[in-house]
N, CA, C and O atoms as a DFTB+ gen file, in Angstrom:
332 C
 N C O
     1  1      47.530      91.832     100.318
     2  2      48.202      91.149     101.412
     3  2      49.636      90.853     100.980
     4  3      49.885      90.498      99.828
     5  1      50.555      91.000     101.894
     6  2      51.978      90.794     101.606
     7  2      52.332      89.321     101.629
     8  3      51.815      88.539     102.426
     9  1      53.203      88.988     100.758
    10  2      53.713      87.639     100.650
    11  2      55.035      87.565     101.420
    12  3      55.704      88.583     101.601
    13  1      55.407      86.387     101.864
    14  2      56.682      86.227     102.578
    15  2      57.861      86.609     101.712
    16  3      58.882      87.072     102.221
    17  1      57.739      86.425     100.426
    18  2      58.837      86.768      99.524
    19  2      59.127      88.267      99.539
    20  3      60.257      88.667      99.256
    21  1      58.150      89.101      99.857
    22  2      58.357      90.540      99.920
    23  2      59.295      90.920     101.055
    24  3      59.939      91.968     101.003
    25  1      59.379      90.086     102.070
    26  2      60.208      90.388     103.234
    27  2      61.624      89.834     103.105
    28  3      62.485      90.140     103.930
    29  1      61.869      89.034     102.095
    30  2      63.189      88.447     101.887
    31  2      64.111      89.486     101.252
    32  3      63.679      90.250     100.388
    33  1      65.369      89.522     101.668
    34  2      66.300      90.441     100.997
    35  2      66.554      89.985      99.567
    36  3      66.579      88.790      99.273
    37  1      66.738      90.938      98.704
    38  2      66.997      90.618      97.301
    39  2      68.370      89.973      97.180
    40  3      69.317      90.405      97.837
    41  1      68.488      88.957      96.359
    42  2      69.804      88.336      96.168
    43  2      70.749      89.306      95.466
    44  3      70.348      90.074      94.591
    45  1      72.000      89.249      95.872
    46  2      73.006      90.102      95.246
    47  2      73.557      89.355      94.054
    48  3      74.165      88.294      94.199
    49  1      73.350      89.894      92.911
    50  2      73.841      89.279      91.684
    51  2      74.702      90.273      90.938
    52  3      75.211      91.233      91.516
    53  1      74.855      90.040      89.681
    54  2      75.680      90.909      88.859
    55  2      75.130      92.331      88.822
    56  3      75.900      93.292      88.810
    57  1      73.818      92.473      88.803
    58  2      73.218      93.809      88.769
    59  2      73.457      94.545      90.078
    60  3      73.624      95.765      90.077
    61  1      73.476      93.834      91.177
    62  2      73.702      94.468      92.471
    63  2      75.140      94.931      92.652
    64  3      75.406      95.858      93.417
    65  1      76.061      94.294      91.955
    66  2      77.468      94.664      92.059
    67  2      77.901      95.675      91.005
    68  3      79.025      96.176      91.049
    69  1      77.027      95.974      90.067
    70  2      77.386      96.900      88.994
    71  2      77.849      98.260      89.508
    72  3      78.882      98.748      89.048
    73  1      77.136      98.898      90.440
    74  2      77.616     100.194      90.943
    75  2      78.997     100.096      91.602
    76  3      79.805     101.019      91.496
    77  1      79.257      99.003      92.264
    78  2      80.569      98.820      92.882
    79  2      81.657      98.745      91.821
    80  3      82.710      99.363      91.976
    81  1      81.422      97.999      90.747
    82  2      82.410      97.873      89.681
    83  2      82.610      99.198      88.958
    84  3      83.725      99.518      88.547
    85  1      81.551      99.962      88.801
    86  2      81.684     101.282      88.177
    87  2      82.547     102.177      89.060
    88  3      83.416     102.888      88.554
    89  1      82.321     102.151      90.364
    90  2      83.114     102.960      91.289
    91  2      84.582     102.542      91.261
    92  3      85.469     103.396      91.251
    93  1      84.840     101.259      91.249
    94  2      86.221     100.769      91.195
    95  2      86.892     101.206      89.891
    96  3      88.050     101.626      89.896
    97  1      86.172     101.107      88.787
    98  2      86.731     101.508      87.493
    99  2      87.020     103.010      87.466
   100  3      88.055     103.434      86.953
   101  1      86.119     103.805      88.010
   102  2      86.343     105.251      88.040
   103  2      87.545     105.608      88.904
   104  3      88.329     106.489      88.552
   105  1      87.687     104.934      90.020
   106  2      88.855     105.192      90.873
   107  2      90.143     104.741      90.194
   108  3      91.164     105.425      90.266
   109  1      90.091     103.598      89.543
   110  2      91.288     103.067      88.881
   111  2      91.738     103.991      87.746
   112  3      92.937     104.124      87.500
   113  1      90.809     104.617      87.065
   114  2      91.159     105.559      86.000
   115  2      91.366     106.968      86.546
   116  3      92.254     107.693      86.098
   117  1      90.558     107.339      87.494
   118  2      90.596     108.703      88.017
   119  2      91.850     109.038      88.790
   120  3      92.364     110.151      88.677
   121  1      92.352     108.111      89.566
   122  2      93.544     108.384      90.375
   123  2      94.749     108.725      89.509
   124  3      95.336     109.790      89.699
   125  1      95.144     107.875      88.570
   126  2      96.333     108.238      87.784
   127  2      96.103     109.445      86.872
   128  3      97.033     110.216      86.630
   129  1      94.887     109.621      86.364
   130  2      94.631     110.751      85.480
   131  2      94.509     112.071      86.238
   132  3      94.656     113.139      85.644
   133  1      94.245     112.010      87.533
   134  2      94.108     113.241      88.318
   135  2      95.435     113.945      88.538
   136  3      95.455     115.086      89.000
   137  1      96.536     113.293      88.220
   138  2      97.832     113.935      88.382
   139  2      97.978     115.103      87.397
   140  3      98.720     116.046      87.673
   141  1      97.286     115.054      86.262
   142  2      97.363     116.133      85.273
   143  2      96.879     117.469      85.807
   144  3      97.627     118.447      85.779
   145  1      95.644     117.536      86.293
   146  2      95.182     118.811      86.837
   147  2      96.006     119.274      88.047
   148  3      96.233     120.471      88.224
   149  1      96.444     118.337      88.861
   150  2      97.257     118.710      90.030
   151  2      98.593     119.295      89.581
   152  3      99.052     120.293      90.135
   153  1      99.217     118.677      88.581
   154  2     100.498     119.181      88.090
   155  2     100.340     120.554      87.444
   156  3     101.203     121.419      87.590
   157  1      99.252     120.742      86.741
   158  2      99.030     122.055      86.127
   159  2      98.782     123.121      87.184
   160  3      99.277     124.242      87.060
   161  1      98.028     122.788      88.212
   162  2      97.734     123.740      89.278
   163  2      99.016     124.179      89.984
   164  3      99.174     125.355      90.314
   165  1      99.925     123.242      90.213
   166  2     101.166     123.549      90.927
   167  2     102.347     123.789      89.985
   168  3     103.496     123.756      90.425
   169  1     102.089     124.027      88.718
   170  2     103.171     124.248      87.744
   171  2     104.046     125.416      88.209
   172  3     103.562     126.524      88.443
   173  1     105.335     125.137      88.334
   174  2     106.275     126.167      88.764
   175  2     106.343     126.357      90.265
   176  3     107.173     127.123      90.755
   177  1     105.484     125.674      91.000
   178  2     105.478     125.764      92.458
   179  2     105.712     124.377      93.039
   180  3     105.489     123.364      92.375
   181  1     106.154     124.347      94.258
   182  2     106.346     123.063      94.935
   183  2     105.019     122.606      95.539
   184  3     104.416     123.335      96.326
   185  1     104.557     121.402      95.178
   186  2     103.286     120.923      95.744
   187  2     103.449     120.572      97.222
   188  3     104.562     120.302      97.672
   189  1     102.357     120.574      97.976
   190  2     102.432     120.204      99.392
   191  2     102.912     118.758      99.565
   192  3     102.739     117.921      98.679
   193  1     103.502     118.493     100.697
   194  2     104.031     117.158     100.979
   195  2     102.931     116.086     100.909
   196  3     103.176     114.970     100.452
   197  1     101.737     116.431     101.358
   198  2     100.630     115.462     101.311
   199  2     100.313     115.064      99.868
   200  3     100.020     113.900      99.593
   201  1     100.370     116.021      98.955
   202  2     100.096     115.719      97.549
   203  2     101.211     114.860      96.956
   204  3     100.949     113.947      96.173
   205  1     102.444     115.155      97.328
   206  2     103.561     114.331      96.865
   207  2     103.425     112.901      97.375
   208  3     103.716     111.949      96.650
   209  1     102.987     112.752      98.608
   210  2     102.782     111.409      99.174
   211  2     101.631     110.693      98.460
   212  3     101.702     109.489      98.213
   213  1     100.580     111.432      98.133
   214  2      99.419     110.861      97.455
   215  2      99.810     110.293      96.084
   216  3      99.328     109.233      95.684
   217  1     100.678     111.001      95.379
   218  2     101.097     110.567      94.049
   219  2     102.412     109.798      94.051
   220  3     102.961     109.536      92.981
   221  1     102.927     109.434      95.204
   222  2     104.192     108.690      95.289
   223  2     104.164     107.377      94.502
   224  3     105.166     107.052      93.865
   225  1     103.071     106.604      94.513
   226  2     103.062     105.370      93.702
   227  2     103.211     105.643      92.202
   228  3     103.853     104.867      91.494
   229  1     102.629     106.730      91.721
   230  2     102.764     107.067      90.307
   231  2     104.195     107.508      90.015
   232  3     104.750     107.169      88.969
   233  1     104.788     108.258      90.932
   234  2     106.174     108.667      90.762
   235  2     107.108     107.453      90.739
   236  3     108.050     107.407      89.948
   237  1     106.847     106.480      91.600
   238  2     107.662     105.262      91.620
   239  2     107.520     104.501      90.303
   240  3     108.506     103.996      89.766
   241  1     106.294     104.419      89.784
   242  2     106.070     103.768      88.496
   243  2     106.790     104.527      87.383
   244  3     107.367     103.910      86.488
   245  1     106.761     105.833      87.430
   246  2     107.458     106.674      86.465
   247  2     108.952     106.381      86.480
   248  3     109.591     106.314      85.430
   249  1     109.499     106.207      87.670
   250  2     110.936     105.969      87.810
   251  2     111.374     104.597      87.305
   252  3     112.516     104.440      86.875
   253  1     110.494     103.609      87.347
   254  2     110.930     102.248      87.012
   255  2     110.344     101.696      85.708
   256  3     110.665     100.571      85.324
   257  1     109.499     102.459      85.028
   258  2     108.891     101.952      83.797
   259  2     109.035     102.975      82.671
   260  3     108.552     104.103      82.773
   261  1     109.701     102.564      81.611
   262  2     109.873     103.450      80.452
   263  2     108.525     103.775      79.809
   264  3     108.303     104.902      79.367
   265  1     107.636     102.799      79.757
   266  2     106.308     103.022      79.176
   267  2     105.533     104.042      79.993
   268  3     104.931     104.958      79.434
   269  1     105.542     103.891      81.314
   270  2     104.858     104.846      82.184
   271  2     105.485     106.228      82.048
   272  3     104.777     107.234      82.042
   273  1     106.796     106.280      81.939
   274  2     107.495     107.560      81.799
   275  2     107.056     108.270      80.509
   276  3     106.741     109.460      80.524
   277  1     107.039     107.527      79.397
   278  2     106.634     108.139      78.132
   279  2     105.179     108.617      78.182
   280  3     104.861     109.711      77.717
   281  1     104.296     107.780      78.754
   282  2     102.890     108.173      78.848
   283  2     102.733     109.412      79.709
   284  3     102.065     110.364      79.305
   285  1     103.339     109.416      80.895
   286  2     103.173     110.564      81.792
   287  2     103.808     111.827      81.228
   288  3     103.263     112.918      81.395
   289  1     104.949     111.695      80.564
   290  2     105.551     112.867      79.921
   291  2     104.607     113.457      78.875
   292  3     104.415     114.671      78.814
   293  1     104.017     112.582      78.052
   294  2     103.057     113.041      77.056
   295  2     101.824     113.641      77.728
   296  3     101.393     114.737      77.371
   297  1     101.262     112.928      78.693
   298  2     100.025     113.342      79.344
   299  2     100.192     114.693      80.038
   300  3      99.346     115.577      79.900
   301  1     101.274     114.847      80.777
   302  2     101.469     116.084      81.523
   303  2     101.847     117.241      80.606
   304  3     101.387     118.363      80.818
   305  1     102.669     116.996      79.600
   306  2     103.135     118.086      78.739
   307  2     102.100     118.445      77.660
   308  3     101.721     119.607      77.514
   309  1     101.660     117.446      76.921
   310  2     100.797     117.729      75.766
   311  2      99.322     117.921      76.121
   312  3      98.644     118.771      75.544
   313  1      98.841     117.139      77.060
   314  2      97.421     117.236      77.412
   315  2      97.179     118.372      78.395
   316  3      96.244     119.151      78.215
   317  1      98.005     118.481      79.433
   318  2      97.777     119.473      80.483
   319  2      98.728     120.662      80.435
   320  3      98.523     121.627      81.171
   321  1      99.742     120.628      79.611
   322  2     100.680     121.740      79.538
   323  2     101.345     122.013      80.882
   324  3     101.606     123.163      81.237
   325  1     101.613     120.951      81.618
   326  2     102.111     121.108      82.978
   327  2     103.591     120.789      83.102
   328  3     104.138     120.828      84.205
   329  1     104.241     120.478      82.012
   330  2     105.660     120.131      82.106
   331  2     106.497     121.060      81.297
   332  3     107.719     120.916      81.260
């Protein structure tokens, strides 16, 4: 026989939010790191305007941060051979 507790929704706790935090972390790391394969794919060619718009925040960070500039120069040139 079923108990009333079986019909109650499970409380959302830290375990219930774990997949959400994993997804957020993957997006936070995946977005900036995805510029490497994109730059290599379009090496020597002009990327589509939509792709330039997609990476515009990274380009803005590159323009205003010396640390970001050094990291992206290293990442694109040494890791992906795209520069």
